A tleap script that builds the chain and sets N, CA, C and O, in Angstrom:
source leaprc.protein.ff14SB
mol = sequence {
  NMET LEU SER ASP TRP ILE SER LYS GLY ASN
  THR ILE LYS ASN THR TRP VAL GLY ALA ARG
  ARG VAL PRO GLY PRO GLY ARG LEU VAL CYS
  TRP LEU GLU MET GLU ALA CYS LEU TYR GLN
  LYS PHE LYS ALA ILE ARG LEU LEU GLY ARG
  THR VAL ASN ARG LYS TRP PHE THR GLN ILE
  GLY LYS LYS ILE PHE LYS GLU GLU TYR PRO
  LYS GLN VAL ALA CYS VAL SER ASP SER ALA
  GLU ASN GLU ASN ALA MET LYS ILE VAL PHE
  ALA CYS THR PHE SER ASP GLY TRP PHE ARG
  ARG PHE LYS GLY ARG LEU LYS LEU SER TRP
  ARG GLN ARG THR ASN ILE ALA GLN LYS LEU
  LEU GLU GLU LYS LYS GLN LYS VAL ILE LEU
  PHE LEU GLN TYR VAL ARG CYS ASN SER ILE
  CPRO
}
set mol.1.N position { 1.056 -1.352 0.237 }
set mol.1.CA position { 0.362 0.314 0.202 }
set mol.1.C position { 0.596 1.158 -0.017 }
set mol.1.O position { -0.075 1.854 -0.779 }
set mol.2.N position { 1.938 1.620 0.675 }
set mol.2.CA position { 2.955 2.863 0.635 }
set mol.2.C position { 3.290 2.571 -0.600 }
set mol.2.O position { 2.947 3.433 -1.409 }
set mol.3.N position { 3.985 1.420 -1.144 }
set mol.3.CA position { 4.839 1.943 -2.145 }
set mol.3.C position { 3.675 2.441 -3.544 }
set mol.3.O position { 4.088 3.085 -4.508 }
set mol.4.N position { 2.133 1.973 -3.388 }
set mol.4.CA position { 1.432 2.669 -4.832 }
set mol.4.C position { 1.136 4.112 -4.405 }
set mol.4.O position { 0.776 4.944 -5.238 }
set mol.5.N position { 1.305 4.438 -2.969 }
set mol.5.CA position { 1.140 5.891 -2.494 }
set mol.5.C position { 2.201 6.509 -3.202 }
set mol.5.O position { 1.944 7.500 -3.885 }
set mol.6.N position { 3.520 6.002 -3.129 }
set mol.6.CA position { 4.625 6.433 -3.477 }
set mol.6.C position { 4.802 6.837 -4.863 }
set mol.6.O position { 5.127 7.933 -5.321 }
set mol.7.N position { 4.462 5.485 -5.573 }
set mol.7.CA position { 4.320 5.543 -7.297 }
set mol.7.C position { 3.399 6.732 -7.316 }
set mol.7.O position { 3.782 7.807 -7.778 }
set mol.8.N position { 1.649 6.484 -6.600 }
set mol.8.CA position { 1.474 7.812 -7.374 }
set mol.8.C position { 1.278 9.349 -6.887 }
set mol.8.O position { 0.302 10.093 -6.975 }
set mol.9.N position { 2.795 9.577 -6.245 }
set mol.9.CA position { 2.593 10.906 -5.371 }
set mol.9.C position { 2.463 12.177 -5.732 }
set mol.9.O position { 2.115 13.017 -4.903 }
set mol.10.N position { 2.785 12.573 -7.325 }
set mol.10.CA position { 2.400 13.550 -7.560 }
set mol.10.C position { 0.570 13.512 -8.043 }
set mol.10.O position { -0.193 14.478 -8.043 }
set mol.11.N position { 0.278 12.215 -8.385 }
set mol.11.CA position { -0.986 12.514 -8.388 }
set mol.11.C position { -1.846 13.194 -7.325 }
set mol.11.O position { -2.655 14.107 -7.487 }
set mol.12.N position { -1.412 12.396 -5.914 }
set mol.12.CA position { -1.984 12.313 -4.838 }
set mol.12.C position { -2.358 13.694 -4.111 }
set mol.12.O position { -3.361 13.845 -3.414 }
set mol.13.N position { -1.022 15.060 -4.485 }
set mol.13.CA position { -0.427 15.971 -4.681 }
set mol.13.C position { -1.124 17.242 -5.235 }
set mol.13.O position { -1.294 18.369 -4.770 }
set mol.14.N position { -1.630 16.346 -6.972 }
set mol.14.CA position { -2.996 17.704 -7.218 }
set mol.14.C position { -4.046 16.917 -6.360 }
set mol.14.O position { -4.725 17.848 -5.928 }
set mol.15.N position { -4.480 16.002 -5.955 }
set mol.15.CA position { -6.043 16.671 -5.984 }
set mol.15.C position { -6.474 17.577 -4.648 }
set mol.15.O position { -5.654 18.099 -3.892 }
set mol.16.N position { -8.083 17.669 -4.494 }
set mol.16.CA position { -8.223 19.221 -3.401 }
set mol.16.C position { -8.116 18.388 -1.857 }
set mol.16.O position { -8.101 17.195 -1.553 }
set mol.17.N position { -8.077 19.188 -1.367 }
set mol.17.CA position { -8.233 18.407 0.049 }
set mol.17.C position { -8.977 18.181 0.724 }
set mol.17.O position { -9.899 18.988 0.847 }
set mol.18.N position { -8.967 17.268 1.317 }
set mol.18.CA position { -10.300 16.240 1.576 }
set mol.18.C position { -10.558 15.584 0.627 }
set mol.18.O position { -10.576 14.425 1.042 }
set mol.19.N position { -10.778 15.592 -0.424 }
set mol.19.CA position { -10.779 14.486 -1.270 }
set mol.19.C position { -11.090 13.129 -1.666 }
set mol.19.O position { -10.235 12.552 -0.993 }
set mol.20.N position { -11.369 12.711 -1.944 }
set mol.20.CA position { -11.817 11.082 -1.696 }
set mol.20.C position { -11.381 10.184 -2.636 }
set mol.20.O position { -11.080 8.997 -2.510 }
set mol.21.N position { -11.385 10.950 -3.655 }
set mol.21.CA position { -10.658 10.420 -5.170 }
set mol.21.C position { -9.837 11.186 -6.026 }
set mol.21.O position { -9.222 12.150 -5.570 }
set mol.22.N position { -9.768 10.911 -7.044 }
set mol.22.CA position { -8.568 11.716 -7.457 }
set mol.22.C position { -10.050 12.438 -8.840 }
set mol.22.O position { -11.043 11.752 -9.083 }
set mol.23.N position { -9.943 13.094 -9.154 }
set mol.23.CA position { -10.871 13.545 -10.361 }
set mol.23.C position { -9.775 13.015 -11.582 }
set mol.23.O position { -8.551 12.967 -11.460 }
set mol.24.N position { -10.465 12.686 -12.623 }
set mol.24.CA position { -10.276 12.197 -14.098 }
set mol.24.C position { -10.649 13.225 -14.933 }
set mol.24.O position { -11.235 14.236 -14.545 }
set mol.25.N position { -10.379 13.031 -15.885 }
set mol.25.CA position { -9.949 14.038 -17.000 }
set mol.25.C position { -11.312 14.471 -17.609 }
set mol.25.O position { -11.335 15.008 -18.717 }
set mol.26.N position { -12.435 14.248 -16.910 }
set mol.26.CA position { -13.632 14.624 -16.675 }
set mol.26.C position { -14.440 14.146 -18.462 }
set mol.26.O position { -13.629 13.492 -19.116 }
set mol.27.N position { -15.439 14.321 -19.019 }
set mol.27.CA position { -16.398 13.945 -20.038 }
set mol.27.C position { -15.764 14.872 -21.079 }
set mol.27.O position { -15.539 16.079 -21.168 }
set mol.28.N position { -15.542 13.592 -21.955 }
set mol.28.CA position { -15.025 14.791 -23.583 }
set mol.28.C position { -16.272 15.640 -23.908 }
set mol.28.O position { -17.344 15.580 -23.306 }
set mol.29.N position { -15.890 16.654 -25.227 }
set mol.29.CA position { -16.935 17.524 -25.653 }
set mol.29.C position { -17.324 17.051 -26.893 }
set mol.29.O position { -16.640 17.531 -27.797 }
set mol.30.N position { -18.464 16.025 -27.375 }
set mol.30.CA position { -18.634 15.718 -28.498 }
set mol.30.C position { -18.929 16.876 -29.724 }
set mol.30.O position { -18.658 16.652 -30.904 }
set mol.31.N position { -19.439 17.958 -29.309 }
set mol.31.CA position { -20.263 18.447 -30.286 }
set mol.31.C position { -19.350 20.008 -30.373 }
set mol.31.O position { -20.117 20.776 -30.953 }
set mol.32.N position { -18.575 20.455 -30.172 }
set mol.32.CA position { -17.354 21.439 -30.187 }
set mol.32.C position { -18.325 22.668 -30.278 }
set mol.32.O position { -19.017 23.426 -29.597 }
set mol.33.N position { -17.754 22.249 -32.127 }
set mol.33.CA position { -17.907 22.697 -33.022 }
set mol.33.C position { -19.570 23.757 -32.622 }
set mol.33.O position { -19.390 24.927 -32.284 }
set mol.34.N position { -20.776 23.316 -32.691 }
set mol.34.CA position { -21.857 23.444 -31.828 }
set mol.34.C position { -22.347 23.885 -30.908 }
set mol.34.O position { -23.524 24.192 -30.718 }
set mol.35.N position { -21.228 23.970 -30.078 }
set mol.35.CA position { -21.608 24.313 -28.678 }
set mol.35.C position { -20.833 25.440 -29.066 }
set mol.35.O position { -21.526 26.439 -28.877 }
set mol.36.N position { -19.866 25.703 -29.461 }
set mol.36.CA position { -19.068 27.224 -29.683 }
set mol.36.C position { -19.934 28.385 -30.098 }
set mol.36.O position { -20.047 29.455 -29.500 }
set mol.37.N position { -20.532 28.011 -31.215 }
set mol.37.CA position { -21.235 28.445 -32.856 }
set mol.37.C position { -22.717 29.142 -31.336 }
set mol.37.O position { -23.098 30.300 -31.168 }
set mol.38.N position { -23.221 27.647 -30.427 }
set mol.38.CA position { -24.154 28.376 -29.984 }
set mol.38.C position { -24.224 28.729 -29.039 }
set mol.38.O position { -25.303 28.475 -28.503 }
set mol.39.N position { -23.009 29.671 -28.029 }
set mol.39.CA position { -22.808 30.295 -27.034 }
set mol.39.C position { -22.095 31.843 -27.632 }
set mol.39.O position { -22.037 32.811 -26.873 }
set mol.40.N position { -21.526 31.923 -29.211 }
set mol.40.CA position { -21.881 32.615 -29.463 }
set mol.40.C position { -22.953 33.470 -29.779 }
set mol.40.O position { -23.120 34.586 -29.287 }
set mol.41.N position { -23.615 32.970 -30.542 }
set mol.41.CA position { -25.178 33.078 -30.611 }
set mol.41.C position { -25.463 33.608 -29.346 }
set mol.41.O position { -25.822 34.781 -29.445 }
set mol.42.N position { -25.440 33.168 -28.134 }
set mol.42.CA position { -25.965 33.287 -26.889 }
set mol.42.C position { -25.527 34.884 -26.288 }
set mol.42.O position { -25.996 35.879 -25.735 }
set mol.43.N position { -24.624 34.467 -26.689 }
set mol.43.CA position { -23.691 36.145 -26.128 }
set mol.43.C position { -23.852 37.482 -27.158 }
set mol.43.O position { -23.343 38.536 -26.779 }
set mol.44.N position { -24.527 37.444 -28.401 }
set mol.44.CA position { -24.891 37.897 -29.363 }
set mol.44.C position { -26.773 38.817 -28.991 }
set mol.44.O position { -27.327 39.885 -29.250 }
set mol.45.N position { -27.034 37.704 -28.367 }
set mol.45.CA position { -28.681 38.093 -28.235 }
set mol.45.C position { -28.884 38.947 -26.933 }
set mol.45.O position { -29.713 39.850 -26.819 }
set mol.46.N position { -27.591 38.333 -25.520 }
set mol.46.CA position { -27.840 38.992 -24.367 }
set mol.46.C position { -27.028 40.479 -24.656 }
set mol.46.O position { -27.193 41.463 -23.935 }
set mol.47.N position { -26.092 40.450 -25.889 }
set mol.47.CA position { -25.775 41.596 -25.808 }
set mol.47.C position { -27.325 42.495 -26.482 }
set mol.47.O position { -27.708 43.394 -25.733 }
set mol.48.N position { -27.839 42.372 -27.275 }
set mol.48.CA position { -29.619 43.084 -27.878 }
set mol.48.C position { -30.267 43.100 -26.417 }
set mol.48.O position { -31.385 43.610 -26.473 }
set mol.49.N position { -29.861 42.643 -24.944 }
set mol.49.CA position { -30.516 42.812 -23.932 }
set mol.49.C position { -31.901 41.973 -23.841 }
set mol.49.O position { -32.813 42.304 -23.084 }
set mol.50.N position { -31.970 40.428 -25.024 }
set mol.50.CA position { -33.039 39.719 -25.130 }
set mol.50.C position { -32.762 39.073 -23.863 }
set mol.50.O position { -31.793 39.060 -23.105 }
set mol.51.N position { -34.530 38.253 -23.870 }
set mol.51.CA position { -34.111 36.852 -22.624 }
set mol.51.C position { -33.805 36.152 -23.769 }
set mol.51.O position { -33.663 36.436 -24.959 }
set mol.52.N position { -33.695 34.434 -22.593 }
set mol.52.CA position { -32.818 33.796 -23.418 }
set mol.52.C position { -33.359 32.526 -22.500 }
set mol.52.O position { -33.032 32.764 -21.338 }
set mol.53.N position { -33.973 31.434 -22.580 }
set mol.53.CA position { -34.558 30.560 -21.814 }
set mol.53.C position { -34.109 28.983 -22.383 }
set mol.53.O position { -33.755 28.930 -23.561 }
set mol.54.N position { -34.113 28.127 -21.847 }
set mol.54.CA position { -33.797 26.586 -22.264 }
set mol.54.C position { -34.709 26.281 -23.281 }
set mol.54.O position { -34.271 25.199 -23.674 }
set mol.55.N position { -35.826 26.568 -24.053 }
set mol.55.CA position { -36.208 25.816 -25.211 }
set mol.55.C position { -35.362 26.656 -26.282 }
set mol.55.O position { -35.283 26.176 -27.412 }
set mol.56.N position { -34.634 28.048 -25.973 }
set mol.56.CA position { -34.040 28.562 -27.212 }
set mol.56.C position { -32.809 27.659 -27.393 }
set mol.56.O position { -32.618 27.074 -28.459 }
set mol.57.N position { -32.017 27.555 -26.399 }
set mol.57.CA position { -31.311 26.360 -26.045 }
set mol.57.C position { -30.905 25.616 -27.215 }
set mol.57.O position { -29.997 25.656 -28.045 }
set mol.58.N position { -32.483 24.544 -26.822 }
set mol.58.CA position { -32.494 23.197 -27.504 }
set mol.58.C position { -32.828 23.483 -29.068 }
set mol.58.O position { -32.330 22.796 -29.959 }
set mol.59.N position { -34.052 24.969 -29.414 }
set mol.59.CA position { -34.173 25.074 -30.485 }
set mol.59.C position { -33.034 25.323 -31.898 }
set mol.59.O position { -32.934 24.867 -33.037 }
set mol.60.N position { -32.339 26.259 -31.094 }
set mol.60.CA position { -31.324 26.776 -32.108 }
set mol.60.C position { -30.479 25.971 -31.856 }
set mol.60.O position { -29.905 25.740 -32.920 }
set mol.61.N position { -30.011 25.342 -31.001 }
set mol.61.CA position { -28.667 23.891 -30.626 }
set mol.61.C position { -29.090 22.901 -31.856 }
set mol.61.O position { -28.262 22.241 -32.483 }
set mol.62.N position { -30.261 22.894 -32.070 }
set mol.62.CA position { -30.890 22.078 -33.323 }
set mol.62.C position { -30.320 22.180 -34.686 }
set mol.62.O position { -29.630 21.518 -35.461 }
set mol.63.N position { -30.882 23.229 -34.622 }
set mol.63.CA position { -30.748 24.274 -36.199 }
set mol.63.C position { -29.426 23.996 -36.594 }
set mol.63.O position { -29.109 23.529 -37.688 }
set mol.64.N position { -28.671 24.292 -35.684 }
set mol.64.CA position { -27.188 24.733 -35.665 }
set mol.64.C position { -26.381 23.001 -35.829 }
set mol.64.O position { -25.874 22.706 -36.911 }
set mol.65.N position { -26.363 22.240 -34.939 }
set mol.65.CA position { -26.656 20.864 -35.447 }
set mol.65.C position { -26.575 20.072 -36.569 }
set mol.65.O position { -25.715 19.331 -37.046 }
set mol.66.N position { -28.366 20.624 -37.053 }
set mol.66.CA position { -28.054 20.062 -38.523 }
set mol.66.C position { -27.318 20.933 -39.459 }
set mol.66.O position { -27.059 20.311 -40.489 }
set mol.67.N position { -26.794 22.411 -39.476 }
set mol.67.CA position { -26.271 22.530 -39.905 }
set mol.67.C position { -24.127 22.205 -40.693 }
set mol.67.O position { -23.516 22.097 -41.756 }
set mol.68.N position { -23.884 22.200 -39.040 }
set mol.68.CA position { -22.740 21.167 -38.332 }
set mol.68.C position { -22.811 19.570 -38.870 }
set mol.68.O position { -21.921 19.055 -39.548 }
set mol.69.N position { -23.615 19.122 -38.586 }
set mol.69.CA position { -22.941 17.516 -39.058 }
set mol.69.C position { -24.442 17.134 -39.435 }
set mol.69.O position { -25.398 16.878 -38.705 }
set mol.70.N position { -24.394 17.154 -40.001 }
set mol.70.CA position { -25.396 16.634 -40.828 }
set mol.70.C position { -25.298 15.047 -41.115 }
set mol.70.O position { -26.396 14.647 -41.501 }
set mol.71.N position { -24.615 14.314 -41.069 }
set mol.71.CA position { -24.753 13.091 -40.989 }
set mol.71.C position { -25.126 12.364 -39.669 }
set mol.71.O position { -25.249 11.141 -39.592 }
set mol.72.N position { -25.283 13.173 -38.702 }
set mol.72.CA position { -25.179 12.621 -37.444 }
set mol.72.C position { -27.130 12.952 -36.695 }
set mol.72.O position { -27.467 12.862 -35.515 }
set mol.73.N position { -27.962 13.294 -37.820 }
set mol.73.CA position { -29.522 13.741 -37.776 }
set mol.73.C position { -30.157 12.501 -39.201 }
set mol.73.O position { -30.181 12.362 -40.424 }
set mol.74.N position { -30.517 11.952 -38.106 }
set mol.74.CA position { -31.737 10.702 -39.057 }
set mol.74.C position { -33.411 11.027 -39.018 }
set mol.74.O position { -34.152 11.381 -38.101 }
set mol.75.N position { -33.588 10.805 -40.113 }
set mol.75.CA position { -35.318 11.219 -40.117 }
set mol.75.C position { -35.668 9.833 -40.019 }
set mol.75.O position { -34.965 9.152 -40.766 }
set mol.76.N position { -36.720 9.005 -39.193 }
set mol.76.CA position { -37.323 8.310 -39.280 }
set mol.76.C position { -38.850 7.919 -39.322 }
set mol.76.O position { -39.563 8.873 -39.010 }
set mol.77.N position { -39.366 7.048 -39.551 }
set mol.77.CA position { -40.855 6.883 -39.302 }
set mol.77.C position { -41.366 6.796 -37.766 }
set mol.77.O position { -40.873 6.002 -36.964 }
set mol.78.N position { -42.396 7.689 -37.449 }
set mol.78.CA position { -43.029 8.042 -36.219 }
set mol.78.C position { -43.624 6.588 -35.970 }
set mol.78.O position { -43.541 6.068 -34.858 }
set mol.79.N position { -44.183 6.000 -36.969 }
set mol.79.CA position { -45.318 4.752 -36.565 }
set mol.79.C position { -45.400 3.550 -37.721 }
set mol.79.O position { -45.062 3.946 -38.837 }
set mol.80.N position { -45.705 2.462 -37.657 }
set mol.80.CA position { -45.178 1.710 -38.693 }
set mol.80.C position { -46.723 2.028 -39.866 }
set mol.80.O position { -46.782 2.306 -41.064 }
set mol.81.N position { -47.861 1.806 -38.739 }
set mol.81.CA position { -48.965 2.210 -39.899 }
set mol.81.C position { -48.854 3.384 -41.240 }
set mol.81.O position { -48.970 3.185 -42.449 }
set mol.82.N position { -48.597 4.604 -40.512 }
set mol.82.CA position { -48.331 6.155 -40.979 }
set mol.82.C position { -46.812 6.466 -41.028 }
set mol.82.O position { -45.945 6.761 -40.205 }
set mol.83.N position { -46.904 6.213 -42.707 }
set mol.83.CA position { -45.328 5.684 -43.208 }
set mol.83.C position { -45.271 8.244 -43.413 }
set mol.83.O position { -44.201 8.807 -43.180 }
set mol.84.N position { -45.942 8.695 -43.628 }
set mol.84.CA position { -45.601 10.071 -43.677 }
set mol.84.C position { -45.223 10.699 -42.416 }
set mol.84.O position { -44.577 11.747 -42.418 }
set mol.85.N position { -45.563 10.159 -41.410 }
set mol.85.CA position { -44.857 11.420 -39.966 }
set mol.85.C position { -43.727 10.346 -39.423 }
set mol.85.O position { -43.564 9.289 -38.813 }
set mol.86.N position { -42.918 11.693 -40.279 }
set mol.86.CA position { -41.727 11.344 -40.058 }
set mol.86.C position { -40.994 12.371 -38.760 }
set mol.86.O position { -41.367 13.495 -38.424 }
set mol.87.N position { -40.218 11.822 -38.377 }
set mol.87.CA position { -39.664 12.763 -36.792 }
set mol.87.C position { -38.227 12.523 -37.180 }
set mol.87.O position { -37.897 11.426 -37.631 }
set mol.88.N position { -37.422 13.431 -37.036 }
set mol.88.CA position { -36.273 13.743 -36.432 }
set mol.88.C position { -35.167 13.250 -35.696 }
set mol.88.O position { -35.472 13.457 -34.522 }
set mol.89.N position { -34.256 12.811 -35.727 }
set mol.89.CA position { -33.138 12.601 -34.307 }
set mol.89.C position { -31.850 13.020 -34.245 }
set mol.89.O position { -31.001 13.335 -35.078 }
set mol.90.N position { -31.900 12.955 -33.139 }
set mol.90.CA position { -29.942 13.989 -33.542 }
set mol.90.C position { -29.705 13.316 -32.496 }
set mol.90.O position { -30.404 13.012 -31.529 }
set mol.91.N position { -27.993 12.984 -32.953 }
set mol.91.CA position { -27.285 12.282 -31.799 }
set mol.91.C position { -27.132 12.949 -30.838 }
set mol.91.O position { -26.819 12.254 -29.871 }
set mol.92.N position { -27.242 14.565 -30.504 }
set mol.92.CA position { -27.235 14.911 -29.463 }
set mol.92.C position { -28.681 14.518 -28.980 }
set mol.92.O position { -29.713 14.506 -29.652 }
set mol.93.N position { -28.552 14.282 -27.996 }
set mol.93.CA position { -29.848 14.530 -27.186 }
set mol.93.C position { -30.987 15.981 -26.152 }
set mol.93.O position { -32.076 15.953 -25.579 }
set mol.94.N position { -30.014 16.965 -26.382 }
set mol.94.CA position { -30.056 18.015 -25.624 }
set mol.94.C position { -30.626 17.901 -24.919 }
set mol.94.O position { -31.781 18.321 -24.858 }
set mol.95.N position { -29.918 17.152 -23.925 }
set mol.95.CA position { -30.814 16.722 -22.616 }
set mol.95.C position { -30.759 17.331 -21.376 }
set mol.95.O position { -30.761 18.530 -21.654 }
set mol.96.N position { -30.712 17.223 -20.203 }
set mol.96.CA position { -30.732 18.419 -18.790 }
set mol.96.C position { -29.400 17.872 -18.461 }
set mol.96.O position { -28.974 18.934 -18.009 }
set mol.97.N position { -28.288 16.971 -18.310 }
set mol.97.CA position { -27.407 16.964 -18.515 }
set mol.97.C position { -26.945 17.469 -18.603 }
set mol.97.O position { -26.408 18.265 -17.833 }
set mol.98.N position { -26.821 17.057 -20.896 }
set mol.98.CA position { -25.912 18.140 -21.748 }
set mol.98.C position { -26.182 19.742 -21.223 }
set mol.98.O position { -25.216 20.329 -21.710 }
set mol.99.N position { -26.702 20.394 -20.749 }
set mol.99.CA position { -27.365 21.347 -20.879 }
set mol.99.C position { -27.141 21.980 -19.492 }
set mol.99.O position { -27.438 23.173 -19.443 }
set mol.100.N position { -26.584 21.312 -18.122 }
set mol.100.CA position { -25.140 21.493 -17.211 }
set mol.100.C position { -24.325 21.685 -17.335 }
set mol.100.O position { -23.627 22.616 -16.933 }
set mol.101.N position { -24.042 20.402 -18.271 }
set mol.101.CA position { -22.568 20.434 -18.486 }
set mol.101.C position { -21.902 21.387 -19.002 }
set mol.101.O position { -20.745 21.675 -18.696 }
set mol.102.N position { -22.924 22.216 -20.224 }
set mol.102.CA position { -22.694 22.813 -21.467 }
set mol.102.C position { -22.349 24.045 -20.691 }
set mol.102.O position { -21.305 24.696 -20.723 }
set mol.103.N position { -23.661 24.272 -19.840 }
set mol.103.CA position { -23.470 25.862 -18.574 }
set mol.103.C position { -22.342 25.402 -17.615 }
set mol.103.O position { -22.362 26.223 -16.698 }
set mol.104.N position { -21.561 24.670 -17.424 }
set mol.104.CA position { -20.672 24.407 -16.582 }
set mol.104.C position { -19.359 24.677 -17.407 }
set mol.104.O position { -18.380 25.016 -16.742 }
set mol.105.N position { -19.205 24.567 -18.826 }
set mol.105.CA position { -18.069 24.099 -19.554 }
set mol.105.C position { -18.237 25.496 -19.298 }
set mol.105.O position { -17.980 25.624 -18.101 }
set mol.106.N position { -18.551 26.690 -19.812 }
set mol.106.CA position { -18.951 28.207 -20.223 }
set mol.106.C position { -18.845 28.947 -19.658 }
set mol.106.O position { -18.410 30.063 -19.943 }
set mol.107.N position { -19.501 28.237 -17.913 }
set mol.107.CA position { -19.181 29.225 -16.977 }
set mol.107.C position { -20.632 30.186 -16.919 }
set mol.107.O position { -20.646 31.099 -16.093 }
set mol.108.N position { -21.651 30.007 -17.658 }
set mol.108.CA position { -22.959 30.580 -17.843 }
set mol.108.C position { -23.562 30.577 -16.962 }
set mol.108.O position { -23.308 29.405 -16.683 }
set mol.109.N position { -24.468 31.001 -15.877 }
set mol.109.CA position { -25.441 31.383 -14.808 }
set mol.109.C position { -26.349 31.548 -14.913 }
set mol.109.O position { -26.606 32.746 -15.031 }
set mol.110.N position { -27.361 30.744 -14.955 }
set mol.110.CA position { -28.774 30.344 -14.426 }
set mol.110.C position { -29.835 31.540 -14.017 }
set mol.110.O position { -30.956 31.187 -13.649 }
set mol.111.N position { -29.572 32.688 -14.060 }
set mol.111.CA position { -30.769 33.717 -13.120 }
set mol.111.C position { -31.529 34.241 -13.052 }
set mol.111.O position { -31.271 35.270 -13.678 }
set mol.112.N position { -33.000 34.325 -12.456 }
set mol.112.CA position { -34.219 34.006 -12.596 }
set mol.112.C position { -34.211 35.823 -12.574 }
set mol.112.O position { -33.765 36.399 -11.581 }
set mol.113.N position { -34.727 36.580 -13.723 }
set mol.113.CA position { -34.853 37.875 -13.935 }
set mol.113.C position { -36.193 38.344 -13.221 }
set mol.113.O position { -37.278 37.841 -13.515 }
set mol.114.N position { -36.034 39.431 -12.175 }
set mol.114.CA position { -36.846 40.187 -11.586 }
set mol.114.C position { -37.020 41.608 -11.766 }
set mol.114.O position { -36.121 42.449 -11.778 }
set mol.115.N position { -38.345 41.814 -11.913 }
set mol.115.CA position { -38.600 43.705 -12.063 }
set mol.115.C position { -38.787 44.805 -10.712 }
set mol.115.O position { -38.750 46.036 -10.716 }
set mol.116.N position { -39.005 43.810 -9.536 }
set mol.116.CA position { -38.594 44.543 -8.838 }
set mol.116.C position { -37.664 45.395 -7.545 }
set mol.116.O position { -36.924 44.790 -6.769 }
set mol.117.N position { -37.818 46.447 -7.526 }
set mol.117.CA position { -36.229 47.239 -7.450 }
set mol.117.C position { -36.449 46.884 -5.589 }
set mol.117.O position { -37.307 46.314 -4.915 }
set mol.118.N position { -35.211 47.552 -5.325 }
set mol.118.CA position { -35.399 47.685 -3.923 }
set mol.118.C position { -35.235 48.748 -3.714 }
set mol.118.O position { -34.846 49.600 -4.513 }
set mol.119.N position { -35.644 48.950 -2.026 }
set mol.119.CA position { -36.448 50.311 -1.515 }
set mol.119.C position { -35.767 50.495 -0.698 }
set mol.119.O position { -35.704 49.940 0.399 }
set mol.120.N position { -34.846 51.727 -1.347 }
set mol.120.CA position { -34.141 52.325 0.453 }
set mol.120.C position { -34.675 52.635 1.540 }
set mol.120.O position { -35.870 52.529 1.814 }
set mol.121.N position { -33.744 53.070 2.281 }
set mol.121.CA position { -33.629 52.906 3.926 }
set mol.121.C position { -34.934 53.929 3.935 }
set mol.121.O position { -36.072 53.701 4.345 }
set mol.122.N position { -34.523 54.831 3.494 }
set mol.122.CA position { -35.214 56.525 3.417 }
set mol.122.C position { -36.517 55.760 3.763 }
set mol.122.O position { -36.963 55.543 4.890 }
set mol.123.N position { -36.977 55.438 2.702 }
set mol.123.CA position { -38.936 55.002 2.396 }
set mol.123.C position { -39.305 54.226 3.737 }
set mol.123.O position { -40.463 54.317 4.143 }
set mol.124.N position { -38.298 53.402 4.507 }
set mol.124.CA position { -38.929 52.569 4.997 }
set mol.124.C position { -38.596 52.665 7.138 }
set mol.124.O position { -38.708 51.822 8.028 }
set mol.125.N position { -38.114 54.375 7.123 }
set mol.125.CA position { -37.749 54.728 8.503 }
set mol.125.C position { -39.045 55.302 9.303 }
set mol.125.O position { -39.258 55.534 10.493 }
set mol.126.N position { -39.898 55.439 7.982 }
set mol.126.CA position { -41.599 56.021 9.352 }
set mol.126.C position { -41.863 54.536 9.431 }
set mol.126.O position { -42.068 54.211 10.600 }
set mol.127.N position { -41.927 53.537 8.598 }
set mol.127.CA position { -42.818 52.245 9.607 }
set mol.127.C position { -41.713 51.978 10.490 }
set mol.127.O position { -41.893 52.035 11.706 }
set mol.128.N position { -40.511 51.674 9.970 }
set mol.128.CA position { -39.500 51.180 11.227 }
set mol.128.C position { -39.659 52.408 12.827 }
set mol.128.O position { -39.263 52.064 13.941 }
set mol.129.N position { -40.177 53.506 12.594 }
set mol.129.CA position { -40.019 54.258 13.915 }
set mol.129.C position { -41.351 54.064 14.858 }
set mol.129.O position { -41.438 54.342 16.055 }
set mol.130.N position { -42.614 53.379 13.790 }
set mol.130.CA position { -43.650 53.044 13.882 }
set mol.130.C position { -43.951 51.906 15.095 }
set mol.130.O position { -44.666 51.838 16.096 }
set mol.131.N position { -42.897 50.992 14.344 }
set mol.131.CA position { -43.135 49.711 15.484 }
set mol.131.C position { -42.247 49.587 16.509 }
set mol.131.O position { -42.381 48.619 17.257 }
set mol.132.N position { -41.126 50.580 16.751 }
set mol.132.CA position { -40.174 51.146 17.957 }
set mol.132.C position { -41.192 51.062 18.700 }
set mol.132.O position { -41.315 50.250 19.618 }
set mol.133.N position { -41.968 51.855 18.382 }
set mol.133.CA position { -43.139 52.980 19.376 }
set mol.133.C position { -43.705 52.293 20.145 }
set mol.133.O position { -43.722 52.317 21.375 }
set mol.134.N position { -44.648 51.050 18.756 }
set mol.134.CA position { -45.689 50.117 18.972 }
set mol.134.C position { -44.863 49.019 20.264 }
set mol.134.O position { -45.496 48.829 21.303 }
set mol.135.N position { -43.567 48.404 20.110 }
set mol.135.CA position { -43.033 47.825 21.406 }
set mol.135.C position { -42.943 48.314 22.275 }
set mol.135.O position { -43.154 47.578 23.239 }
set mol.136.N position { -42.594 49.800 22.633 }
set mol.136.CA position { -42.661 50.239 23.669 }
set mol.136.C position { -43.298 50.884 24.374 }
set mol.136.O position { -42.719 51.455 25.298 }
set mol.137.N position { -44.790 51.044 24.201 }
set mol.137.CA position { -45.552 50.714 24.481 }
set mol.137.C position { -46.173 49.798 25.353 }
set mol.137.O position { -46.585 49.955 26.502 }
set mol.138.N position { -46.170 48.439 24.324 }
set mol.138.CA position { -47.040 47.408 24.661 }
set mol.138.C position { -45.949 46.249 25.660 }
set mol.138.O position { -46.371 45.201 26.149 }
set mol.139.N position { -44.382 46.800 25.800 }
set mol.139.CA position { -43.538 45.971 27.027 }
set mol.139.C position { -43.645 46.345 27.967 }
set mol.139.O position { -43.350 45.637 28.929 }
set mol.140.N position { -44.101 47.589 28.129 }
set mol.140.CA position { -44.423 48.126 30.021 }
set mol.140.C position { -45.386 47.351 30.297 }
set mol.140.O position { -46.333 46.979 29.605 }
set mol.141.N position { -45.145 47.161 31.176 }
set mol.141.CA position { -46.145 46.538 32.468 }
set mol.141.C position { -47.394 47.317 33.442 }
set mol.141.O position { -47.984 46.679 34.314 }
savepdb mol mol.pdb
quit
């Protein structure tokens, strides 16, 4: 066991403090060009001040995926009875896991937009004074 630790000395030194296992190389990015193009479009939309939601990433991602990787897009019939009903199947599933890793790789944060501005302390001063007067009057026996 000691010789194993000595042979893996550099890897052990490079791990985080308190880690129980050595971090691996991580998951490889399969569709790097699509993600780079999607990120560029996201930045352009944000500069215009428009809101972007999860559905936008999926829709635009599928369009870019069709352009970048046409061989990995297939048309499959939806049912055996109706041959006219075709369904497009992508090699990239655009799942929640993919989206979470995509945000992590590009350091995107998902914040909720609010229209509520904080009130200044001066606006609340009168209410605080009334509350303190109420507490003083009711705390004396």
